[in-house]
N, C-alpha and C positions, 0 to 999 in steps of 0.2 A: 529604919529600916522596917521591911515588910513583915508583916506575921507569918509564921510555917501554915502554910495550906493543911487542912484537916481531910481532903479528898484527894485522890492522885488523879492526875489532869485525864487519862484515861477513862477512869468511872464518869468524870465529869463529862466527857464528850459523848459518851455511852447514854448518859442520861439525858443528857441535854438531847442527842438525838433521836430517843425514845419517845419523849415528851412532845416535842415538835411534831413528830409522825402523828400522835395519837391525838392532839390539839387537831390537826386536820381533819379527820374523822369525825363527823357531827354527834355521830350517835356516841362515842367514848371521849369526846370533848368535854363533857361535866366531869370532874375530880380527875384528870387523867394525871396533873401533876402528883396530887396525894398520893393516888393510887401506885404510879412508879417510884414518888419517894420512898413509899412504906416497901417496895418491892427489892429496893437498890438499897434499901438502910440508909438514904440522905434525907437530911432536914428538908421537909417541903419548901419552906421559903428561901432556902440555898438555890434548891434547882427552878424554882418560878424565877429567881435573879439570873441563874444561868439560860434559862429559856428568853426570859426578857433580853439579856444580851445577845444571845444568837439569832433572835428576831429582828432586833436594830440592825446589827453588821448584816445582816441576809435581807435588808430594805423591806420588811414585813412591818415594821414598826417605825414610827416617827423617833428620832432622836440622834444623837450623836454615837456614832461607832466607834467601836475600839481603836483605829486607826487615826480617826479626829481627834479622840480624847488622848491620845497618847502626844500628837503633833502638838494640840495645845498645850497641854502639860509641857513640853519641850521649850515652845514656844514663850510660855510664860516665864521658865527657869532663866532663859537669854535676856529677857526683857529686865528682869531683876540682877542680874548680872552687868548688863547696861548700865542700869541706872546707877546702880556701884558706883561703877569706872564713871561715869560723869558725875558724880557728887566728890568722888576723889581728885578729879581734875578740876573742878570747880574750887575745890578748897586749895589746892595746890595754887592754881592762879591767882586767887586771893592773896595768898602770903606771899608770892612772888611779885606782885605787883604793888604790895605794901612794902617791900624790900627795897624796889625801884623807885618808890615814891620819898624814901627816907632821904635828908640831905647827905650830901658827905661832909666828912670831917677833916 
């Protein structure tokens, strides 16, 4: 189970939008994240992570987007489930093969 979020989604979106806009301005780029984080009473590293994720999702930064990451996680769960099912089928096939090879009495 995921930990509860410390910051509401509305605040996250607003802070991210403000920081991304501030970083586009060459004059205000330096220290923009720290300044906005202080204004909105958000931890600067949290805001930095949100901005990084927003830039990646927007195609401004290289990396795996949120949608791609969710799809990868879903596929990994499916692979894990299929491997487990295959292991069960293999062990049951082995069991029944041994039963069929046993001589009749």
